[in-house]
Backbone as JSON, one array per atom type, in Angstrom:
{
  "sequence": "XXXXXXXXXXXXXXXXXXXXXXXXXXXXXXXXXXXXXXXXXXXXXXXXXXXXXXXXXXXXXXXXXXXXXXXX",
  "N": [[60.7, -28.02, 35.5], [58.74, -26.25, 37.05], [58.17, -24.35, 34.77], [56.86, -26.28, 32.93], [54.63, -27.09, 34.69], [53.3, -24.17, 35.02], [52.4, -24.35, 32.24], [50.55, -25.93, 32.12], [48.74, -25.27, 33.78], [47.84, -22.68, 32.48], [46.99, -23.82, 29.85], [44.61, -25.08, 31.12], [43.36, -23.16, 32.03], [42.55, -22.04, 30.13], [43.9, -19.92, 28.62], [47.17, -18.49, 27.06], [50.11, -19.31, 28.15], [51.94, -17.46, 27.48], [51.3, -15.11, 27.29], [51.11, -14.23, 30.2], [53.54, -14.86, 31.56], [54.84, -14.9, 34.18], [53.1, -15.04, 36.01], [51.39, -17.72, 35.64], [53.89, -19.13, 36.51], [54.38, -18.16, 38.93], [51.44, -19.27, 39.65], [52.22, -22.03, 39.79], [54.64, -22.54, 41.25], [53.38, -22.27, 43.78], [51.62, -23.99, 43.52], [53.17, -26.69, 43.62], [54.19, -25.88, 46.34], [52.16, -27.2, 47.65], [52.88, -29.84, 48.14], [55.09, -30.16, 49.07], [54.97, -30.87, 52.07], [53.95, -33.5, 53.24], [51.09, -35.1, 53.39], [48.57, -37.22, 54.99], [47.48, -39.05, 53.45], [49.14, -38.61, 51.02], [51.26, -39.93, 52.02], [50.4, -42.81, 52.48], [49.68, -43.55, 50.15], [52.4, -43.6, 49.27], [53.16, -45.64, 50.55], [52.05, -47.67, 49.37], [52.36, -47.48, 47.35], [55.23, -48.6, 47.13], [54.92, -51.39, 48.12], [53.34, -52.22, 45.8], [55.31, -52.21, 44.25], [56.51, -53.91, 45.37], [55.43, -56.54, 44.7], [55.17, -56.52, 42.39], [57.31, -57.56, 39.41], [59.6, -55.04, 38.5], [61.52, -54.33, 36.25], [62.48, -52.84, 34.31], [62.24, -49.52, 32.36], [59.81, -49.23, 30.78], [57.9, -51.09, 32.1], [57.65, -49.75, 34.68], [56.71, -47.7, 33.89], [54.22, -48.89, 33.11], [53.33, -49.84, 35.51], [52.68, -47.57, 37.79], [50.56, -46.13, 36.25], [48.59, -48.27, 36.14], [49.02, -47.83, 39.11], [47.51, -45.19, 39.56]],
  "CA": [[59.21, -28.22, 36.08], [57.8, -24.96, 37.07], [57.5, -23.92, 33.05], [55.62, -27.27, 32.75], [53.52, -27.07, 35.1], [52.49, -23.13, 34.69], [51.85, -24.14, 30.85], [49.49, -27.02, 32.23], [48.33, -24.3, 34.23], [47.22, -21.87, 31.6], [46.09, -24.8, 29.31], [43.39, -25.55, 32.25], [42.36, -22.26, 32.33], [42.04, -21.64, 28.35], [44.63, -18.82, 28.37], [48.3, -18.94, 26.45], [51.17, -19.2, 28.91], [53.19, -16.2, 26.77], [50.39, -13.44, 27.83], [51.84, -13.6, 31.64], [54.18, -16.25, 31.84], [55.34, -15.01, 35.76], [51.75, -15.35, 36.43], [51.85, -18.89, 35.71], [55.24, -19.45, 37.48], [54.13, -18.5, 40.61], [50.82, -20.46, 39.94], [52.98, -23.62, 39.47], [55.42, -22.73, 42.49], [52.26, -22.47, 44.67], [50.66, -25.8, 43.54], [53.95, -27.51, 44.19], [54.39, -25.89, 47.78], [51.16, -27.39, 48.67], [53.43, -30.99, 48.01], [56.32, -30.02, 50.17], [54.88, -31.22, 53.29], [53.13, -34.62, 52.52], [49.77, -35.3, 54.17], [48.58, -39.11, 55.5], [47.07, -39.81, 52.29], [50.02, -39.18, 50.46], [52.15, -41.22, 52.62], [49.83, -43.79, 52.14], [50.08, -44.01, 48.38], [53.61, -43.98, 48.73], [53.81, -46.43, 51.15], [51.25, -48.68, 48.36], [53.35, -47.71, 45.68], [56.1, -49.7, 47.33], [54.51, -52.49, 48.18], [52.75, -52.52, 44.75], [56.45, -52.85, 43.89], [57.61, -55.55, 45.68], [54.68, -57.7, 44.36], [55.21, -56.8, 40.56], [59.15, -57.4, 39.17], [59.81, -54.28, 37.79], [62.79, -54.84, 35.9], [62.73, -51.96, 33.13], [61.11, -47.68, 32.7], [58.66, -49.19, 30.65], [57.1, -52.03, 33.44], [57.66, -48.58, 35.92], [55.8, -46.85, 33.87], [52.43, -49.68, 33.43], [52.7, -49.89, 37.06], [52.77, -46.16, 37.93], [49.55, -46.01, 35.34], [47.78, -48.76, 36.98], [48.21, -47.24, 40.77], [46.35, -44.18, 39.66]],
  "C": [[58.25, -27.0, 36.03], [57.05, -24.24, 35.56], [56.77, -25.06, 32.58], [54.3, -26.97, 33.1], [52.45, -25.92, 34.7], [52.15, -23.12, 33.51], [50.9, -25.07, 31.35], [48.55, -26.21, 32.61], [47.2, -23.31, 33.36], [46.63, -22.61, 30.76], [44.46, -24.93, 29.94], [42.56, -24.66, 31.72], [42.19, -21.14, 30.93], [42.38, -20.7, 28.41], [46.41, -19.46, 27.71], [49.33, -18.17, 27.85], [52.16, -17.55, 28.4], [52.29, -15.34, 27.34], [50.91, -13.34, 29.51], [52.41, -14.62, 31.99], [54.56, -16.04, 33.49], [54.18, -15.27, 36.29], [51.51, -16.8, 36.86], [52.44, -19.33, 36.11], [54.73, -19.13, 38.41], [52.95, -19.06, 40.73], [51.42, -21.59, 40.23], [54.01, -23.57, 40.66], [54.24, -22.6, 43.56], [51.45, -23.76, 44.5], [51.91, -26.74, 44.06], [54.66, -27.01, 45.75], [53.4, -26.95, 48.38], [51.73, -29.32, 48.59], [54.56, -30.67, 48.97], [56.17, -30.64, 51.44], [53.29, -32.25, 53.04], [51.86, -34.87, 53.72], [49.3, -36.91, 53.85], [48.23, -39.34, 54.29], [47.98, -39.87, 51.01], [51.37, -40.17, 50.51], [51.8, -42.45, 52.36], [49.83, -44.29, 51.08], [51.74, -44.61, 48.1], [54.19, -45.35, 49.3], [52.84, -48.17, 50.04], [52.0, -49.09, 47.7], [54.55, -48.78, 46.12], [56.05, -51.19, 47.5], [53.98, -53.11, 46.95], [53.88, -53.05, 44.08], [57.04, -53.88, 43.8], [56.65, -56.9, 45.4], [55.11, -57.81, 42.86], [56.39, -56.7, 41.01], [58.73, -56.23, 38.19], [61.5, -54.11, 37.6], [63.06, -53.6, 34.71], [61.84, -50.9, 33.36], [60.06, -48.31, 32.11], [57.82, -50.23, 31.59], [56.74, -51.03, 34.43], [56.41, -48.22, 35.28], [54.01, -47.35, 33.73], [52.68, -49.05, 34.61], [52.46, -49.27, 37.25], [51.18, -45.74, 37.02], [48.7, -46.99, 36.13], [47.7, -48.96, 38.41], [47.54, -46.25, 40.2], [45.46, -44.37, 39.41]]
}
């Protein structure tokens, strides 16, 4: 996960991940650290996702992917 996020940060920055991979890994870890303590908005979104799931019958991975895209 760190690698993927680091590469995404490098792409967003318009640089190549391989130029300084450790820097981008540090940035990825910092981005993930912010998610370790959920905010009220994150908790609210998770709560809504549970109720969204309760309303929709999600019987397969494909249905779940569609539901997540709809929520976003």
